[in-house]
C-alpha positions as CSV (number, residue, x, y, z in Angstrom):
1,X,44.5,24.5,-56.6
2,X,43.2,25.4,-60.1
3,X,43.3,29.1,-60.6
4,X,41.3,29.3,-63.9
5,X,37.9,30.8,-64.1
6,X,35.8,30.5,-67.2
7,X,33.4,33.2,-68.3
8,X,32.2,31.4,-71.4
9,X,33.2,28.5,-73.7
10,X,32.5,29.6,-77.3
11,X,32.6,27.3,-80.3
12,X,35.7,28.3,-82.2
13,X,36.9,27.6,-85.8
14,X,40.3,25.9,-86.0
15,X,41.7,27.9,-83.2
16,X,45.3,28.6,-82.3
17,X,46.4,29.8,-78.9
18,X,48.7,32.9,-79.1
19,X,50.5,34.1,-75.9
20,X,52.2,37.4,-75.4
21,X,53.4,38.4,-71.9
22,X,54.5,41.6,-70.4
23,X,57.8,41.4,-68.5
24,X,61.1,39.7,-69.0
25,X,60.2,38.3,-72.4
26,X,58.9,41.6,-73.7
27,X,61.7,44.0,-74.7
28,X,60.3,47.4,-75.7
29,X,56.8,45.9,-75.1
30,X,57.0,44.5,-78.6
31,X,55.4,41.1,-77.8
32,X,52.7,42.2,-75.5
33,X,51.8,45.0,-78.0
34,X,51.4,42.3,-80.7
35,X,49.0,40.4,-78.5
36,X,47.2,43.6,-77.7
37,X,46.9,44.5,-81.4
38,X,45.2,41.2,-82.1
39,X,42.6,41.7,-79.4
40,X,42.0,45.4,-80.4
41,X,41.9,44.8,-84.2
42,X,39.4,41.9,-84.4
43,X,36.9,42.5,-81.6
44,X,38.0,40.1,-78.8
45,X,35.7,38.5,-76.3
46,X,37.1,37.6,-72.9
47,X,36.5,33.9,-72.2
48,X,38.6,33.1,-69.1
49,X,41.1,34.5,-66.5
50,X,43.5,33.2,-63.8
51,X,43.4,34.1,-60.1
52,X,46.3,36.4,-59.7
53,X,46.8,35.3,-56.1
54,X,48.0,31.9,-57.3
55,X,50.7,33.1,-59.6
56,X,52.0,36.5,-58.5
57,X,54.3,37.8,-55.8
58,X,52.5,41.2,-55.3
59,X,55.8,42.8,-54.0
60,X,57.2,42.2,-57.5
61,X,54.1,42.6,-59.6
62,X,52.2,45.2,-57.6
63,X,48.5,46.1,-58.0
64,X,47.9,49.7,-59.1
65,X,45.5,52.3,-57.7
66,X,43.8,55.0,-59.7
67,X,41.2,57.6,-59.0
68,X,37.8,57.3,-60.7
69,X,36.0,60.6,-61.2
70,X,38.7,62.1,-59.0
71,X,37.1,60.6,-55.9
72,X,37.0,56.8,-55.7
73,X,40.1,54.7,-55.7
74,X,40.0,51.7,-58.1
75,X,42.4,48.8,-57.5
76,X,43.7,46.8,-60.4
77,X,45.4,43.5,-59.9
78,X,48.0,41.9,-62.3
79,X,46.0,40.0,-64.8
80,X,46.2,36.8,-66.9
81,X,43.3,36.8,-69.4
82,X,42.2,34.7,-72.4
83,X,40.3,36.2,-75.3
84,X,38.5,34.7,-78.3
85,X,39.5,36.6,-81.4
86,X,37.9,35.9,-84.8
87,X,40.4,36.2,-87.6
88,X,39.1,35.5,-91.1
89,X,38.6,31.8,-91.6
90,X,39.9,30.8,-88.1
91,X,39.8,32.0,-84.5
92,X,42.6,32.7,-82.1
93,X,42.7,32.3,-78.3
94,X,44.9,35.2,-77.2
95,X,46.6,35.0,-73.8
96,X,47.5,38.4,-72.4
97,X,49.0,39.4,-69.1
98,X,52.0,39.9,-66.9
99,X,54.7,37.2,-66.7
100,X,53.8,35.2,-63.5
101,X,56.2,35.0,-60.6
102,X,55.0,31.7,-59.0
103,X,54.2,28.1,-59.9
104,X,55.3,28.2,-63.5
105,X,54.8,24.4,-64.2
106,X,51.2,24.5,-63.0
107,X,50.6,27.8,-64.8
108,X,51.8,26.2,-68.1
109,X,49.6,23.1,-67.5
110,X,46.6,25.4,-67.0
111,X,47.4,27.3,-70.2
112,X,47.6,24.0,-72.1
113,X,44.3,23.0,-70.5
114,X,42.7,26.1,-72.0
115,X,44.2,25.2,-75.4
116,X,42.7,21.7,-75.0
117,X,39.3,22.9,-73.9
118,X,39.0,25.3,-76.8
119,X,40.3,22.8,-79.4
120,X,43.4,24.7,-80.3
121,X,45.5,23.1,-83.0
122,X,48.7,24.8,-81.9
123,X,50.3,27.0,-79.2
124,X,52.3,30.0,-80.4
125,X,54.4,32.2,-78.0
126,X,55.6,35.6,-78.8
127,X,58.7,37.2,-77.3
128,X,61.2,40.1,-77.8
129,X,64.7,40.5,-76.6
130,X,67.4,43.1,-76.5
131,X,70.1,42.4,-79.1
132,X,73.0,44.1,-80.9
133,X,71.0,44.9,-84.1
134,X,70.6,48.2,-85.9
135,X,67.2,50.0,-86.0
136,X,67.7,50.8,-89.7
137,X,67.4,47.2,-91.0
138,X,64.5,44.8,-91.2
139,X,63.7,42.8,-88.1
140,X,64.9,39.2,-88.4
141,X,62.5,37.1,-86.4
142,X,64.0,34.0,-84.8
143,X,62.2,31.0,-83.5
144,X,61.5,27.4,-83.3
145,X,58.6,25.0,-84.0
146,X,57.9,21.4,-83.3
147,X,57.3,21.0,-87.1
148,X,60.5,21.0,-89.1
149,X,58.7,21.6,-92.4
150,X,56.9,24.6,-90.9
151,X,60.3,25.9,-89.7
152,X,61.7,25.6,-93.2
153,X,58.7,27.1,-95.0
154,X,58.7,30.2,-92.8
155,X,62.4,30.7,-93.3
156,X,62.9,31.2,-89.6
157,X,66.4,31.8,-88.3
158,X,66.8,29.2,-85.5
159,X,67.8,30.7,-82.2
160,X,70.8,29.0,-80.6
161,X,70.5,31.0,-77.4
162,X,71.5,29.3,-74.1
163,X,70.9,30.8,-70.7
164,X,68.1,32.0,-68.4
165,X,64.6,31.8,-69.9
166,X,61.2,33.3,-69.0
167,X,57.7,32.0,-69.1
168,X,57.6,32.1,-72.9
169,X,60.4,29.5,-73.0
170,X,58.9,27.4,-70.3
171,X,55.5,27.4,-72.0
172,X,56.9,26.4,-75.3
173,X,58.9,23.6,-73.7
174,X,55.9,22.4,-71.7
175,X,53.8,22.2,-74.9
176,X,56.6,20.3,-76.7
177,X,56.9,17.8,-73.8
178,X,53.1,17.3,-73.8
179,X,53.1,16.5,-77.5
180,X,51.2,19.7,-78.3
181,X,52.2,21.4,-81.6
182,X,53.9,24.7,-80.8
183,X,56.0,27.5,-82.2
184,X,58.0,30.3,-80.5
185,X,58.7,33.6,-82.3
186,X,61.2,36.1,-81.1
187,X,62.0,39.6,-82.4
188,X,65.3,41.3,-81.6
189,X,65.1,44.9,-80.3
190,X,68.1,47.3,-80.6
191,X,69.5,47.5,-77.1
192,X,70.4,51.2,-77.6
193,X,66.8,52.2,-78.1
194,X,64.9,49.8,-75.7
195,X,62.2,52.2,-74.5
196,X,58.7,51.1,-75.6
197,X,57.1,51.1,-78.0
198,X,58.9,49.5,-80.9
199,X,56.3,49.2,-83.7
200,X,58.9,47.8,-86.0
201,X,59.4,44.7,-83.8
202,X,55.7,44.4,-83.1
203,X,55.0,44.4,-86.8
204,X,57.6,41.8,-87.5
205,X,56.1,39.4,-85.0
206,X,52.6,39.9,-86.4
207,X,53.8,39.5,-90.0
208,X,55.5,36.2,-89.1
209,X,52.5,35.0,-87.1
210,X,50.3,35.7,-90.1
211,X,52.6,33.6,-92.2
212,X,52.6,30.8,-89.7
213,X,48.8,30.8,-89.5
214,X,48.4,31.3,-93.3
215,X,46.3,34.3,-92.4
216,X,48.1,37.5,-93.4
217,X,47.2,40.6,-91.4
218,X,46.7,44.1,-92.7
219,X,49.5,46.0,-91.1
220,X,49.3,49.3,-92.8
221,X,48.8,51.2,-89.6
222,X,51.9,49.6,-88.1
223,X,53.8,50.4,-91.2
224,X,53.1,54.1,-90.7
225,X,54.0,53.9,-87.0
226,X,57.2,52.1,-87.8
227,X,58.3,54.7,-90.3
228,X,57.6,57.5,-87.8
229,X,59.5,55.6,-85.1
230,X,62.5,55.1,-87.4
231,X,62.5,58.7,-88.3
232,X,62.6,59.8,-84.7
233,X,65.4,57.4,-83.8
234,X,67.4,58.5,-86.9
235,X,67.1,62.1,-85.6
236,X,68.4,61.2,-82.2
237,X,71.3,59.0,-83.5
238,X,72.4,61.7,-86.0
239,X,73.1,64.1,-83.1
240,X,75.7,61.8,-81.5
241,X,78.8,60.9,-83.5
242,X,79.7,57.9,-81.2
243,X,76.2,56.4,-81.4
244,X,76.1,57.0,-85.2
245,X,79.4,55.2,-85.6
246,X,78.2,52.3,-83.4
247,X,75.0,52.0,-85.5
248,X,77.1,51.9,-88.6
249,X,79.1,49.0,-87.2
250,X,75.9,47.1,-86.5
251,X,74.7,47.8,-90.0
252,X,77.9,46.5,-91.5
253,X,77.7,43.3,-89.5
254,X,74.0,42.9,-90.3
255,X,74.7,43.3,-94.1
256,X,77.6,40.8,-94.1
257,X,76.2,38.0,-91.9
258,X,74.9,35.0,-93.8
259,X,72.5,34.2,-90.9
260,X,71.5,35.9,-87.7
261,X,72.1,34.3,-84.3
262,X,70.7,35.6,-81.0
263,X,73.8,37.0,-79.2
264,X,74.7,35.6,-75.8
265,X,74.3,37.8,-72.8
266,X,78.1,37.7,-72.4
267,X,78.7,38.9,-75.9
268,X,76.1,41.7,-75.7
269,X,77.5,42.9,-72.3
270,X,81.0,43.0,-73.7
271,X,80.0,45.0,-76.7
272,X,78.0,47.5,-74.6
273,X,80.9,47.9,-72.2
274,X,83.3,48.5,-75.0
275,X,80.9,51.1,-76.5
276,X,80.7,52.9,-73.2
277,X,84.4,52.8,-72.7
278,X,84.9,54.4,-76.1
279,X,82.6,57.2,-75.2
280,X,84.8,58.1,-72.2
281,X,83.4,60.6,-69.7
282,X,80.5,61.5,-72.0
């Protein structure tokens, strides 16, 4: 049964659908924050939503309760929402929400249905993953597109990750199989500082998205937040000799690698285990 409900169907200018989900694909909330930044920055208008009952297991993605005026309880369900976002000479359709638990194939078909109904020229997914990268170096965004020329022009490092995937990977693959132009952008997040937010990774995703859309974003606010974030992490790292040494190893590897590859889960787990063993009882 279709779960999509339209609120309005606006006329859009050369739109592109951009999806950023909370959950498995969203290390340090970097991807969902990028989608949220777009809707906050440019005056978004909600145009459609999905029935949460069709795509969520409420024991995994639970609704939340909060008090209004200290008296009335207000219940909020997990949401999947689409927003029209005017950006310079073109519009975006931004998909925000929690990664669904159920019926991924039909979910992705409905998302592509929204892209078709609104005339989107491309589908772009945003993601972030934990990786063995230092917080002191620029974020190397990896990704893939169905357009080899676009891949080359953006100087994207192609991900060679193999293993479990989330809704971002499934949506990108569904678009490819349907012949819909698509791109998937991923930002690595240092696994030793995985607590949200990570404005550095969010900024990297938005910067690369702006290049892809040929619509650069003004990211001055995120530059300031990124600098403050790096300063705070530097202070914490400087207080632990073992962590400082480990970050130094990551920096050396980053500086000497000719190209970045997304590490396998097995590689990452082995390195983390070695790091913890080296720390001993501490």
